[in-house]
C-alpha positions in Angstrom: -42.8 -55.9 14.4 -43.8 -52.5 13.3 -41.0 -50.1 12.2 -41.7 -46.4 12.6 -39.9 -44.2 10.1 -38.6 -40.8 11.2 -40.3 -37.7 9.8 -37.1 -36.9 7.9 -37.1 -40.3 6.2 -40.7 -39.9 5.3 -40.1 -36.4 3.9 -37.1 -37.7 1.9 -39.2 -40.6 0.4 -41.9 -38.2 -0.6 -39.4 -35.8 -2.2 -37.8 -38.7 -4.1 -41.1 -39.5 -5.6 -41.7 -35.9 -6.6 -38.2 -35.7 -8.2 -38.7 -38.9 -10.1 -42.0 -37.8 -11.6 -40.8 -34.3 -12.4 -37.5 -35.3 -14.0 -39.1 -37.9 -16.2 -41.9 -35.6 -17.2 -39.8 -32.6 -18.0 -36.3 -34.0 -18.6 -34.8 -31.2 -16.5 -32.2 -31.9 -13.9 -33.2 -31.8 -10.2 -31.9 -32.8 -6.8 -33.0 -32.5 -3.1 -30.5 -30.7 -0.8 -30.5 -30.1 2.9 -30.3 -26.8 4.7 -26.6 -26.6 4.0 -27.0 -27.2 0.3 -25.7 -30.8 0.5 -27.3 -33.4 -1.8 -29.7 -35.7 0.0 -31.3 -37.6 -3.0 -30.6 -39.2 -6.3 -29.2 -36.7 -8.8 -31.8 -36.8 -11.6 -30.9 -35.9 -15.2 -27.7 -34.1 -14.1 -25.8 -32.5 -16.9 -22.2 -33.7 -17.6 -21.0 -30.2 -16.8 -22.5 -30.2 -13.3 -21.3 -33.7 -12.6 -17.8 -32.6 -13.6 -18.0 -29.4 -11.5 -19.2 -31.3 -8.4 -16.3 -33.8 -8.8 -13.9 -30.9 -8.0 -14.0 -30.0 -4.3 -13.5 -26.3 -4.7 -16.3 -26.1 -7.3 -18.5 -28.5 -5.4 -18.5 -26.2 -2.4 -19.6 -23.3 -4.5 -22.4 -25.4 -5.9 -23.5 -26.1 -2.3 -23.5 -22.4 -1.6 -25.5 -21.6 -4.7 -28.1 -24.3 -3.9 -28.6 -22.9 -0.4 -28.7 -19.2 -1.7 -31.3 -20.1 -4.3 -33.5 -21.8 -1.7 -33.2 -19.0 0.8 -34.0 -16.4 -1.8 -37.2 -18.2 -2.8 -38.2 -18.3 0.9 -37.6 -14.6 1.2 -39.5 -13.7 -1.9 -42.3 -16.3 -1.3 -42.2 -17.3 -4.9 -40.0 -19.3 -7.2 -37.6 -17.3 -9.3 -34.8 -18.5 -11.6 -31.2 -17.5 -10.7 -27.8 -17.9 -12.3 -25.4 -20.2 -10.4 -21.7 -19.5 -9.9 -20.8 -21.4 -13.1 -23.3 -19.5 -15.3 -26.1 -22.0 -15.6 -29.7 -21.2 -14.6 -31.5 -23.0 -11.7 -34.5 -22.4 -9.5 -35.5 -23.7 -6.1 -38.5 -24.9 -4.1 -38.4 -25.2 -0.3 -39.5 -28.3 1.5 -41.4 -27.3 4.7 -43.5 -29.5 6.9 -45.0 -28.6 10.2 -43.1 -25.4 10.3 -39.8 -27.1 9.8 -37.5 -26.4 6.9 -36.0 -29.8 5.7 -34.3 -28.5 2.6 -34.8 -27.5 -1.0 -35.5 -29.1 -4.4 -33.0 -27.5 -6.9 -33.8 -27.8 -10.6 -32.3 -26.4 -13.8 -28.7 -26.7 -15.0 -29.7 -25.0 -18.2 -28.2 -22.4 -20.5 -30.4 -19.3 -20.7 -29.3 -16.0 -22.1 -31.6 -13.6 -20.4 -30.5 -10.4 -18.7 -33.3 -10.7 -16.1 -31.6 -13.6 -14.5 -28.8 -12.5 -12.2 -26.0 -14.3 -10.3 -26.6 -15.0 -6.6 -22.9 -15.6 -6.0 -19.7 -14.3 -7.5 -19.0 -16.2 -10.8 -16.4 -19.0 -10.7 -13.7 -19.0 -13.4 -13.6 -22.4 -15.0 -13.1 -21.4 -18.6 -9.5 -22.5 -18.8 -10.5 -26.1 -18.2 -10.9 -27.9 -21.5 -13.3 -30.6 -20.1 -15.5 -28.0 -18.4 -15.8 -26.0 -21.6 -16.7 -29.1 -23.6 -19.4 -30.2 -21.0 -20.8 -26.6 -20.7 -21.4 -26.5 -24.5 -23.5 -29.7 -24.2 -25.8 -28.3 -21.5 -29.4 -27.9 -22.7 -30.7 -24.5 -23.7 -34.1 -23.2 -22.7 -36.2 -20.0 -23.0 -37.2 -17.9 -20.0 -40.9 -18.8 -20.5 -40.0 -22.6 -20.5 -38.1 -22.4 -17.3 -40.9 -20.4 -15.6 -43.4 -23.1 -16.7 -41.1 -25.8 -15.4 -40.9 -24.0 -12.0 -44.7 -23.8 -11.8 -44.9 -27.6 -12.5 -42.4 -28.4 -9.8 -44.2 -26.0 -7.3 -47.5 -27.8 -8.0 -46.0 -31.2 -7.4 -44.4 -30.0 -4.1 -47.5 -28.1 -2.8 -49.6 -31.2 -3.3 -47.5 -32.9 -0.7 -46.1 -30.0 1.3 -48.9 -27.3 1.3 -46.8 -24.7 3.2 -43.7 -24.8 0.9 -43.8 -21.1 0.0 -45.8 -19.7 2.9 -43.0 -18.0 4.6 -45.3 -15.9 6.8 -46.1 -19.1 8.7 -42.6 -20.3 8.8 -40.1 -19.8 11.7 -37.9 -17.1 10.3 -35.2 -17.6 12.9 -34.4 -20.8 11.1 -34.0 -18.8 7.9 -31.7 -16.4 9.6 -29.5 -19.3 10.8 -29.3 -20.7 7.3 -28.3 -17.3 5.9 -25.6 -17.2 8.4 -24.3 -20.5 7.2 -24.2 -19.4 3.6 -22.3 -16.1 4.2 -19.1 -15.5 2.4 -16.1 -17.3 4.1 -14.6 -14.0 5.4 -17.8 -13.4 7.5 -17.7 -16.7 9.3 -15.2 -18.6 11.4 -12.0 -18.7 9.4 -8.3 -18.4 10.5 -7.4 -15.0 11.9 -4.4 -14.7 9.5 -6.8 -15.2 6.5 -9.1 -12.5 7.9 -6.1 -10.2 8.1 -5.1 -11.0 4.5 -8.7 -10.4 3.3 -8.8 -7.1 5.1 -5.5 -6.0 3.6 -6.6 -7.0 0.1 -9.8 -5.0 0.3 -8.0 -1.9 1.6 -5.4 -2.1 -1.2 -7.4 -3.1 -4.3 -6.0 0.0 -6.1 -2.4 -0.9 -5.5 0.0 -3.7 -6.7 -1.1 -6.8 -4.9 0.9 -10.0 -5.0 1.4 -13.1 -2.9 4.8 -11.9 -1.7 3.5 -8.5 -0.5 0.5 -10.0 1.3 2.7 -12.7 3.0 5.1 -10.1 4.3 2.2 -8.0 5.6 0.8 -10.8 7.8 4.2 -12.4 8.6 3.7 -15.8 6.8 5.7 -17.6 4.2 4.4 -17.3 0.7 3.9 -21.1 0.4 2.1 -21.4 3.7 -0.2 -18.4 3.0 -1.0 -19.8 -0.5 -1.8 -23.2 1.0 -4.1 -22.1 3.8 -5.8 -19.4 1.8 -7.0 -21.9 -0.8 -8.1 -24.3 2.0 -10.2 -21.6 3.7 -11.5 -19.7 0.6 -11.9 -22.5 -2.0 -9.9 -20.4 -4.5 -6.4 -19.2 -4.8 -5.2 -15.8 -3.7 -5.1 -14.2 -7.2 -8.6 -15.5 -8.0 -9.8 -13.8 -4.8 -8.0 -10.5 -5.6 -9.5 -10.5 -9.1 -13.0 -11.3 -7.8 -12.8 -8.3 -5.4 -11.4 -6.0 -8.1 -14.1 -7.0 -10.5 -16.8 -6.4 -7.9 -15.4 -2.9 -7.3 -15.1 -2.3 -11.1 -18.8 -3.1 -11.5 -19.7 -0.4 -8.9 -17.4 2.1 -10.6 -18.8 1.4 -14.0 -22.3 2.1 -12.7 -21.6 5.0 -10.4 -19.0 7.0 -12.2 -18.3 8.4 -15.7 -14.6 7.3 -15.6 -13.4 5.5 -18.7 -12.8 1.7 -18.7 -9.1 2.4 -19.2 -9.0 4.6 -16.1 -11.0 2.2 -13.9 -8.8 -0.7 -14.9 -5.6 1.2 -14.0 -7.1 2.3 -10.7 -7.7 -1.3 -9.8 -4.2 -2.4 -10.6 -4.6 -3.6 -14.2 -1.9 -1.8 -16.2 -3.3 -3.1 -19.6 -6.9 -2.3 -20.5 -7.1 -5.4 -22.7 -6.2 -7.6 -19.7 -8.7 -5.8 -17.5 -11.4 -6.4 -20.1 -10.4 -10.1 -20.3 -10.6 -10.7 -16.6 -13.8 -8.7 -16.3 -15.5 -10.9 -19.0 -14.2 -14.1 -17.3 -16.0 -13.1 -14.1 -19.2 -11.5 -15.5 -19.6 -13.0 -18.9 -19.5 -9.6 -20.6 -17.1 -6.8 -21.3 -16.9 -3.6 -19.1 -18.4 -1.6 -22.0 -21.4 -3.9 -22.4 -21.9 -4.1 -18.6 -22.0 -0.3 -18.3 -24.3 0.1 -21.3 -26.7 -2.6 -20.0 -26.9 -1.2 -16.5 -27.4 2.4 -17.9 -30.3 1.1 -20.0 -31.9 -0.7 -17.2 -31.8 2.4 -15.0 
């Protein structure tokens, strides 16, 4: 009896072979993910840090989002480019397309790379108060920019040998790409509970005032404990983490677009102590407000 394998199974087998050869030749971590960023292959050479992060549901969801974002970004640009994941490590992605159908992406990297050319695709996740995460992050391999670009070209060559249209977005059904982008949007842009949407809207309108769980709960007529619970379920982070994330995003704009002092910006965003504002800013961006402003001024 002849067994006919599905196209998806055949694609997955081919990708597994590519991953095996690439990982053993380069020693760099890699995995195959579907169009939602979920793992669909063996995890090759995964760092202890990434294994740990993916063992925690909230962090794992952010990893899925980053994998999807990286793949979509490569499709848009039509070339492979490294990006910084939410935890600060550097990855790159290569799409898997056959017969005009996007099956997923090969994600590779999980490396430390201190290079200002590589930007975050998603808001950074704060994990630095976790002792295990800090220990595992320090053990992640460090590479130079040129080495990662060489590795990306090796992976592209292996993929193109089996999937010739992997980066030819002009021949690809872009409506599929649009659907995938919709899937990866920030939680507030997709189908979440109305009360959480209301909370998010209130937070964004009041970043410059004193925001706390009690005030927001009163505004949307929920108990503090219930709001705290459902907010974390919907957003994969607690309320204070989200408030800080929004404030730091606004702070980055103010640092680049105004001449206001760091002290003034911090106070306008609800941080009464400049030292605390600088601490939170560095947790979310990896650098102080002064360094961030100086770097962006130089780049401009």
